[in-house]
N, C-alpha and C positions, 0 to 999 in steps of 0.2 A: 384123259379125255381125247376124243378124235381132234384133228386138225381142222375139221370142217363140220359145220352144223348144217342140218338139212331140214327144210320145211316145204310142204307143197311141191316136192320134186326139185326144188332149187337149192344149190349148195352155197354157202357163205363162208369164206375163209375166216378163221378166228381173229386174225389181225384186223380184218375190216370192221369186226364188230367193235373192237376197242377204239378204232379210229372214229367210228361214228358217235360214240359217247364223248370223246375229246372234242370232236367237232362242236357239239352241242354245248359243252361246258365252256368252250372258248367263245361261242356266240353269246352266251350269257355274261361272260366277263366283258366282252367288248360293248355290249348294249346297256350296261348299268348305267342309270342317270346319276348326275352329279349329287343329287340328294341321297344316293344310296339305294334308291328302288328301281322298279322296272315297270315299263308300261306294257300293255298287251302286245304292241309292236315296238321296235326299236324306234327311239326319238319321241315317243309320246309321254305324257304325264304319268307318274308313278301311281299304280293301284295296288291294293293289298294282295289280290290273288296271284298275279304274276310275281310279285316280290317274294311272297311266301314260298311258292314252289321253287323258285330260283335259289332262295336262301337255303332251302333243304338241299337241293342239288349240289350246291357249292359249300355245303358245310365243312367248317374247318379252315375255310379260306378268309382273307380279309374282306372280300366281297360280301360274304355272308354276314360278317360282323357289322359292316356298314349297313346292310340291309335291315338287320335286327335293330340297330339303333334308331333308324327311322321308324320301323313299325312300333317300337315302344313309345316313341314320341306321340303317335297317334292314339293311343289308348285313352278312352273316354272315362270320366268319373265314375260312370256305372259299371266300370270293370270290363266292358267289351270293346271291340274295335270296329271302326267304320270301314267301308270299302276303299276310301280314299281320304286324303287330307282335307278335302273341301266338303265332306259329308260329316254331319255332326249326329249321326244315329249309328248305334251298334248293329252288327249283322252277323251272318254266319261265319265270316272270316275269323271270327274270335277263335273258333276251334282250330284253324291253321296256326294262329299266333300261339295258342297254347301248346300246340304239338311242337312248335319251334322251340319254345322255351324249355320244354322237357327234353328235346334233342340236346339242348345245350346245358343240360343239367341245372337249370335255374328254377328254383322252387320258392321264389320269394313273393312278396305281397302282389306285384302285378299278375303273376300266374295264378295265384289263389283268387284274386278278384275276377279274372277271366273265367276260371272254372266256376265260380259262384254265378256268374252271368249265364253260363251255359246250363247249369243245373235249373235256373229259373226260367229259361226261354222255352217256349211252346207254340205250336200252331194255334191260330186262332179258332179252328175248328173243334178244339178240345174244350171251349168255354162250356159251363154248366148247361146253357140253353141247348146248345148243339147235342149234347150228350142225352138230355131228356127227350128231344125231338127224335133222336135216333132210336132210343129204347122204345118209345111208344109206336114207332113205325111211321111217324108223320113226315120224316125225311130219310131218303136212303143217300148217305155220303159215300158209299162204295168202300167203306173201311170203318173200323171199329174206332170211333172218334174218342173213346175213353182211353185209348193208348196214345200218350203223347209223342208227337213227331217234333222236328225242328224247322222252323221256317227260314226262308233267306233273310228275312228281317222281321222285327215284331210287327204284329198286325196282320201278317200273311199266314196262309195255310202251310202246313208241314209238307215237306218234300223229301224224296229219298236222299239226294245228294247232301243237303245240309244236316240231316239226320245222321248220315254216315260219318261225316267229319266230327260232329259232336260226340258220337259213340266213341270213336277212336281217341279223342283228346280225353274223355272221362275215364276210359278204361286205362289209358296211360298214367293218369293222375290218381286213380284209385289206390294204389299201394301206399302212397305218402300222403294223399289228401282225402283219405277215405272218410265218407259219412253215409249215414243211413240214407239220406235223401239222394246223394250221388248214385249209390248202388240201385236204388229203386228206379231212378231215371235210366240207367243202363239196362235194368231188366225190361222196363216197359218200352224202351226204345227198341231193343232187340225184338221184342213181341211185336211191335208195330211193324217192323221191317217184314217179319214173317207173315203178318196179317195182310200186307199188301202185295205179297208174292203172287206172280202170275201163274196160271196153270201149266205153263211150259217150264216152270221152275226159275224163271228170271224175274226181273224187275223193269218197269218202266219208270217214269219220272215221278209218278205219285200213286194213284189208286190203280188196281188191276182192271177195273172196268168203269165206265161212264155210261150212264142212262142204260144200263143193262147189256152194253156191248163190251166184249172182252177186248182188252188192249194188248198189243204185242209188247214183248220185252225188248229192251234195247242193250247193245253190247256195254256201253259205258256205265249205265246205271245198274246192270247186272253185276259188272266188276266191282263197282264201288260198295254195293251191299255185301259182296263176299269178303271185302276188306273189313267191313264192320263186324261180320259174323265169323271171325276167326275162332277156332276152337270148337266150333259145332261139328257134330258127327253126321248130320243128316243133309248135307249139301251136295250129295251125289248127283242129283238131277240137275242142280244148277251148274255143277262143273261140266256135265255132259253138254249142256247148252253152251257154256263158255268156250269149250273147245271148238265147237262148231262155229261160234261167233268170231273167234280169234283168227280162224282161217278164212272167213268170209267178208268180215267188215272192211269197208274202205277207209274207215276212219282211223288215223294214226293215234288220236287220243284214246279211243276205245281199245285199240291193240295194246297201248302202254298200260292202261288201267287193268286189262284182263291179265297181262303178264305179271304185274305187281300183285294182283289177287292171288294167282296161282302160286307164286313164290312165296307168299306169306303163308299160305297153306301148306307149304312144304311139298308142293307138287312139281314134278319135272315139266319144264316148258322151254322150248328152244326156238322162240320167235327170232327171226333175224334183227339184230339191233339196226336201226336205221343208218343207212349209209348216205354219203352225199352231203349237200348242204342243208342247214337246219331250216325248219319251217319258219315262215314269217311270224307266226303267232308264238309268242314267248312263253305262254303257258304250255303249249304242246312241246315246245323245245325242252322246258324244264322237267316235264312229266316223263318224256321219252328218256332223259338222262337218269332220272331216278329209277326207271324200270330196267335199265341195263343191268346185266349180271354184276358189274362192279359198281352199280349205282347205290344211292342211299335209300332204296325202298325200305330198309330195315327200320326206318324211323316211324313207319306205320304198323309195326308188329306190336301187337297188344298183348299183355299178360292174361293169363286165366285168373279170374276172380273166384277165389274159393268162397263158397256159399253164395255165389252171385248168379249172374245170367248165364254163364258158360260152363 
Protein backbone atom coordinates (compact mmCIF):
# COMPACT_ATOMS: atom_id res chain seq x y z
CA UNK A 1 0.00 0.00 0.00
CA UNK A 2 1.17 3.57 -0.55
CA UNK A 3 2.55 5.57 2.38
CA UNK A 4 -0.01 8.30 1.76
CA UNK A 5 -3.80 8.12 1.44
CA UNK A 6 -5.51 10.81 -0.67
CA UNK A 7 -9.02 12.19 -0.55
CA UNK A 8 -10.45 15.40 -1.95
CA UNK A 9 -6.99 16.41 -3.17
CA UNK A 10 -5.40 16.26 0.31
CA UNK A 11 -2.75 13.77 1.41
CA UNK A 12 -2.57 12.13 4.83
CA UNK A 13 0.51 10.19 5.97
CA UNK A 14 -0.40 6.69 7.12
CA UNK A 15 1.27 7.14 10.50
CA UNK A 16 -1.09 10.09 11.20
CA UNK A 17 -4.06 7.84 10.57
CA UNK A 18 -3.00 5.37 13.26
CA UNK A 19 -2.24 8.20 15.67
CA UNK A 20 -5.80 9.46 15.19
CA UNK A 21 -7.19 6.08 16.27
CA UNK A 22 -4.89 5.84 19.28
CA UNK A 23 -5.82 9.37 20.35
CA UNK A 24 -9.48 8.41 20.41
CA UNK A 25 -8.93 5.16 22.26
CA UNK A 26 -6.85 6.96 24.85
CA UNK A 27 -9.59 9.57 25.25
CA UNK A 28 -12.05 6.78 25.96
CA UNK A 29 -9.73 5.15 28.49
CA UNK A 30 -9.21 8.44 30.34
CA UNK A 31 -12.88 9.41 30.39
CA UNK A 32 -14.33 6.13 31.70
CA UNK A 33 -16.43 6.70 34.82
CA UNK A 34 -15.67 4.88 38.08
CA UNK A 35 -18.78 2.70 37.56
CA UNK A 36 -17.33 1.42 34.27
CA UNK A 37 -19.50 3.43 31.92
CA UNK A 38 -19.27 6.61 29.90
CA UNK A 39 -21.40 9.72 29.64
CA UNK A 40 -22.04 11.55 26.41
CA UNK A 41 -19.23 13.91 27.45
CA UNK A 42 -16.44 13.31 29.98
CA UNK A 43 -17.40 13.68 33.62
CA UNK A 44 -21.12 13.11 33.13
CA UNK A 45 -23.25 10.18 34.31
CA UNK A 46 -23.04 6.90 32.43
CA UNK A 47 -25.53 6.18 29.65
CA UNK A 48 -25.96 3.07 27.56
CA UNK A 49 -25.21 4.53 24.12
CA UNK A 50 -21.72 5.98 24.77
CA UNK A 51 -20.88 3.03 27.03
CA UNK A 52 -21.83 0.48 24.38
CA UNK A 53 -19.88 2.13 21.56
CA UNK A 54 -16.84 2.66 23.79
CA UNK A 55 -16.98 -0.99 24.93
CA UNK A 56 -16.94 -2.13 21.29
CA UNK A 57 -14.11 0.26 20.39
CA UNK A 58 -12.02 -0.96 23.36
CA UNK A 59 -12.97 -4.63 23.01
CA UNK A 60 -10.39 -6.93 24.61
CA UNK A 61 -9.25 -4.36 27.17
CA UNK A 62 -10.09 -4.28 30.91
CA UNK A 63 -12.03 -1.06 30.31
CA UNK A 64 -14.42 -2.94 28.01
CA UNK A 65 -14.87 -5.69 30.60
CA UNK A 66 -15.81 -3.11 33.26
CA UNK A 67 -18.25 -1.49 30.84
CA UNK A 68 -19.94 -4.79 30.06
CA UNK A 69 -20.22 -5.65 33.76
CA UNK A 70 -22.07 -2.36 34.26
CA UNK A 71 -24.37 -2.87 31.29
CA UNK A 72 -25.23 -6.42 32.33
CA UNK A 73 -26.28 -5.10 35.73
CA UNK A 74 -28.78 -2.77 34.01
CA UNK A 75 -30.71 -5.49 32.15
CA UNK A 76 -34.37 -5.46 33.13
CA UNK A 77 -36.58 -8.48 33.91
CA UNK A 78 -38.28 -8.21 30.50
CA UNK A 79 -34.91 -8.92 28.84
CA UNK A 80 -34.33 -5.43 27.48
CA UNK A 81 -31.93 -2.69 28.49
CA UNK A 82 -32.82 0.86 29.58
CA UNK A 83 -30.92 3.93 28.34
CA UNK A 84 -29.45 4.53 31.82
CA UNK A 85 -29.50 3.17 35.34
CA UNK A 86 -32.16 5.69 36.36
CA UNK A 87 -34.66 4.60 33.69
CA UNK A 88 -36.79 1.51 34.23
CA UNK A 89 -38.05 0.94 30.68
CA UNK A 90 -36.31 -1.06 27.96
CA UNK A 91 -35.39 0.57 24.66
CA UNK A 92 -33.44 0.42 21.44
CA UNK A 93 -30.07 0.09 23.22
CA UNK A 94 -30.99 -3.54 23.81
CA UNK A 95 -29.67 -4.19 20.30
CA UNK A 96 -26.28 -2.65 21.11
CA UNK A 97 -26.00 -4.76 24.27
CA UNK A 98 -26.85 -7.90 22.33
CA UNK A 99 -24.17 -7.02 19.79
CA UNK A 100 -21.61 -6.58 22.58
CA UNK A 101 -22.56 -9.95 24.10
CA UNK A 102 -22.02 -11.69 20.76
CA UNK A 103 -18.74 -9.86 20.16
CA UNK A 104 -17.67 -11.33 23.50
CA UNK A 105 -18.97 -14.77 22.44
CA UNK A 106 -21.48 -14.83 25.30
CA UNK A 107 -24.59 -16.79 24.35
CA UNK A 108 -26.09 -17.25 27.79
CA UNK A 109 -29.54 -16.44 29.20
CA UNK A 110 -29.12 -12.62 29.30
CA UNK A 111 -28.38 -12.52 25.57
CA UNK A 112 -31.25 -14.85 24.76
CA UNK A 113 -33.66 -12.72 26.80
CA UNK A 114 -32.41 -9.61 25.01
CA UNK A 115 -32.93 -11.19 21.60
CA UNK A 116 -36.43 -12.28 22.61
CA UNK A 117 -37.20 -8.68 23.63
CA UNK A 118 -36.02 -7.41 20.23
CA UNK A 119 -38.08 -9.99 18.35
CA UNK A 120 -41.18 -8.81 20.21
CA UNK A 121 -40.59 -5.06 19.85
CA UNK A 122 -42.31 -3.06 17.10
CA UNK A 123 -43.39 0.48 16.32
CA UNK A 124 -46.82 1.53 17.51
CA UNK A 125 -47.84 2.35 13.92
CA UNK A 126 -48.03 -1.39 13.16
CA UNK A 127 -51.04 -1.99 15.42
CA UNK A 128 -54.01 -3.63 13.73
CA UNK A 129 -56.10 -0.44 13.59
CA UNK A 130 -53.36 1.49 11.77
CA UNK A 131 -52.97 -1.36 9.28
CA UNK A 132 -56.72 -1.37 8.58
CA UNK A 133 -56.84 2.44 8.18
CA UNK A 134 -53.90 2.26 5.78
CA UNK A 135 -55.39 -0.52 3.67
CA UNK A 136 -58.72 1.23 3.19
CA UNK A 137 -56.99 4.53 2.38
CA UNK A 138 -58.32 6.40 5.39
CA UNK A 139 -54.82 7.41 6.56
CA UNK A 140 -51.61 7.77 4.56
CA UNK A 141 -48.72 6.96 6.89
CA UNK A 142 -46.09 7.42 4.19
CA UNK A 143 -44.98 3.81 4.63
CA UNK A 144 -46.31 0.28 4.63
CA UNK A 145 -47.35 -0.07 8.27
CA UNK A 146 -47.78 -3.83 7.86
CA UNK A 147 -43.97 -4.05 7.82
CA UNK A 148 -42.72 -3.90 11.39
CA UNK A 149 -39.94 -1.47 12.26
CA UNK A 150 -38.35 -0.86 15.66
CA UNK A 151 -38.97 2.19 17.86
CA UNK A 152 -36.62 4.03 20.17
CA UNK A 153 -38.79 2.80 23.03
CA UNK A 154 -42.08 0.89 23.31
CA UNK A 155 -45.12 2.98 22.49
CA UNK A 156 -43.27 5.05 19.87
CA UNK A 157 -43.22 4.79 16.08
CA UNK A 158 -40.52 2.87 14.27
CA UNK A 159 -37.49 4.74 12.97
CA UNK A 160 -34.54 3.87 10.75
CA UNK A 161 -31.74 3.92 13.34
CA UNK A 162 -33.26 1.59 15.97
CA UNK A 163 -34.44 -0.69 13.15
CA UNK A 164 -30.89 -0.93 11.85
CA UNK A 165 -29.37 -1.88 15.19
CA UNK A 166 -32.11 -4.43 15.85
CA UNK A 167 -31.53 -6.05 12.45
CA UNK A 168 -27.77 -6.24 13.04
CA UNK A 169 -28.28 -7.91 16.41
CA UNK A 170 -30.86 -10.39 15.11
CA UNK A 171 -28.73 -11.33 12.10
CA UNK A 172 -25.72 -11.90 14.34
CA UNK A 173 -27.82 -14.07 16.64
CA UNK A 174 -29.62 -16.05 13.94
CA UNK A 175 -26.97 -18.77 13.39
CA UNK A 176 -27.09 -19.86 17.05
CA UNK A 177 -30.42 -18.58 18.34
CA UNK A 178 -32.44 -19.12 15.21
CA UNK A 179 -36.21 -19.32 15.23
CA UNK A 180 -38.92 -18.86 12.66
CA UNK A 181 -40.11 -15.68 14.35
CA UNK A 182 -36.59 -14.22 14.47
CA UNK A 183 -36.05 -14.83 10.75
CA UNK A 184 -39.46 -13.40 9.91
CA UNK A 185 -38.58 -10.23 11.83
CA UNK A 186 -35.34 -9.95 9.87
CA UNK A 187 -37.21 -10.36 6.59
CA UNK A 188 -39.91 -7.83 7.42
CA UNK A 189 -37.34 -5.45 8.93
CA UNK A 190 -35.31 -5.43 5.74
CA UNK A 191 -38.47 -5.02 3.68
CA UNK A 192 -39.47 -2.08 5.86
CA UNK A 193 -36.11 -0.35 5.33
CA UNK A 194 -36.45 -0.79 1.59
CA UNK A 195 -40.03 0.51 1.75
CA UNK A 196 -38.93 3.79 3.38
CA UNK A 197 -35.99 4.31 1.03
CA UNK A 198 -35.96 7.73 -0.64
CA UNK A 199 -36.12 8.40 -4.35
CA UNK A 200 -32.41 9.33 -4.36
CA UNK A 201 -31.50 5.87 -3.07
CA UNK A 202 -30.82 6.88 0.53
CA UNK A 203 -32.69 7.16 3.79
CA UNK A 204 -33.84 9.85 6.18
CA UNK A 205 -34.87 9.26 9.79
CA UNK A 206 -38.25 7.66 9.09
CA UNK A 207 -40.62 7.89 6.13
CA UNK A 208 -39.54 9.00 2.65
CA UNK A 209 -42.23 11.68 2.53
CA UNK A 210 -44.56 13.54 4.86
CA UNK A 211 -47.89 15.06 3.75
CA UNK A 212 -46.95 14.25 0.18
CA UNK A 213 -43.62 16.09 0.34
CA UNK A 214 -40.48 14.14 -0.56
CA UNK A 215 -37.87 14.29 2.20
CA UNK A 216 -34.10 14.38 1.60
CA UNK A 217 -31.85 11.53 2.58
CA UNK A 218 -29.28 12.09 5.30
CA UNK A 219 -25.70 10.77 5.37
CA UNK A 220 -25.84 9.12 8.80
CA UNK A 221 -29.14 7.32 8.28
CA UNK A 222 -28.17 6.28 4.75
CA UNK A 223 -24.98 4.77 6.17
CA UNK A 224 -26.81 2.98 8.97
CA UNK A 225 -29.37 1.49 6.57
CA UNK A 226 -26.51 0.14 4.46
CA UNK A 227 -25.01 -1.46 7.58
CA UNK A 228 -28.30 -3.32 8.11
CA UNK A 229 -28.62 -4.34 4.46
CA UNK A 230 -25.33 -6.18 4.11
CA UNK A 231 -25.36 -8.86 1.46
CA UNK A 232 -27.88 -7.23 -0.84
CA UNK A 233 -26.92 -6.81 -4.49
CA UNK A 234 -29.20 -3.87 -5.30
CA UNK A 235 -27.50 -1.11 -3.32
CA UNK A 236 -25.60 0.55 -6.18
CA UNK A 237 -27.66 3.73 -6.17
CA UNK A 238 -27.35 4.00 -2.41
CA UNK A 239 -23.57 3.73 -2.59
CA UNK A 240 -23.41 6.32 -5.36
CA UNK A 241 -25.16 8.64 -2.93
CA UNK A 242 -22.97 7.53 -0.01
CA UNK A 243 -19.77 8.36 -1.91
CA UNK A 244 -21.13 11.83 -2.61
CA UNK A 245 -22.21 12.28 1.00
CA UNK A 246 -18.91 11.18 2.54
CA UNK A 247 -17.10 13.82 0.48
CA UNK A 248 -19.54 16.60 1.35
CA UNK A 249 -20.93 16.06 4.83
CA UNK A 250 -19.55 18.24 7.64
CA UNK A 251 -20.71 15.66 10.20
CA UNK A 252 -17.90 13.50 11.69
CA UNK A 253 -20.50 10.98 12.88
CA UNK A 254 -21.92 10.64 9.38
CA UNK A 255 -18.45 10.20 7.86
CA UNK A 256 -17.62 7.51 10.40
CA UNK A 257 -20.81 5.53 9.75
CA UNK A 258 -20.45 5.90 5.98
CA UNK A 259 -16.93 4.53 6.29
CA UNK A 260 -18.15 1.59 8.39
CA UNK A 261 -20.92 0.84 5.89
CA UNK A 262 -18.56 0.81 2.92
CA UNK A 263 -16.03 -1.39 4.68
CA UNK A 264 -18.70 -3.87 5.74
CA UNK A 265 -19.81 -4.15 2.11
CA UNK A 266 -16.20 -4.84 1.06
CA UNK A 267 -15.79 -1.55 -0.74
CA UNK A 268 -12.61 0.47 -0.99
CA UNK A 269 -12.83 3.59 1.11
CA UNK A 270 -9.97 5.86 2.06
CA UNK A 271 -11.34 8.66 4.17
CA UNK A 272 -8.70 10.25 6.36
CA UNK A 273 -8.82 8.95 9.88
CA UNK A 274 -9.48 11.95 12.11
CA UNK A 275 -6.31 13.56 13.37
CA UNK A 276 -5.82 15.89 16.29
CA UNK A 277 -7.70 15.82 19.57
CA UNK A 278 -10.88 13.80 20.03
CA UNK A 279 -14.34 15.37 19.82
CA UNK A 280 -16.02 16.37 23.06
CA UNK A 281 -18.89 13.99 22.21
CA UNK A 282 -17.80 10.51 23.34
CA UNK A 283 -20.24 8.72 21.04
CA UNK A 284 -18.56 10.38 18.06
CA UNK A 285 -15.14 9.57 19.51
CA UNK A 286 -16.03 5.89 19.86
CA UNK A 287 -17.69 5.54 16.44
CA UNK A 288 -14.71 7.25 14.78
CA UNK A 289 -12.46 4.71 16.51
CA UNK A 290 -14.66 1.85 15.28
CA UNK A 291 -14.50 3.19 11.71
CA UNK A 292 -10.69 3.32 11.56
CA UNK A 293 -8.90 0.79 9.33
CA UNK A 294 -7.63 -0.98 12.46
CA UNK A 295 -10.89 -0.36 14.34
CA UNK A 296 -13.50 -2.84 15.47
CA UNK A 297 -16.11 -2.14 12.79
CA UNK A 298 -16.05 -5.91 12.14
CA UNK A 299 -18.41 -6.43 15.08
CA UNK A 300 -21.22 -5.09 12.86
CA UNK A 301 -20.45 -7.63 10.11
CA UNK A 302 -23.54 -9.80 9.71
CA UNK A 303 -23.73 -13.29 8.21
CA UNK A 304 -25.84 -14.25 5.22
CA UNK A 305 -28.96 -16.08 6.37
CA UNK A 306 -29.67 -19.10 4.17
CA UNK A 307 -33.30 -19.11 3.21
CA UNK A 308 -33.66 -15.77 4.96
CA UNK A 309 -33.82 -12.14 4.00
CA UNK A 310 -30.55 -11.84 2.11
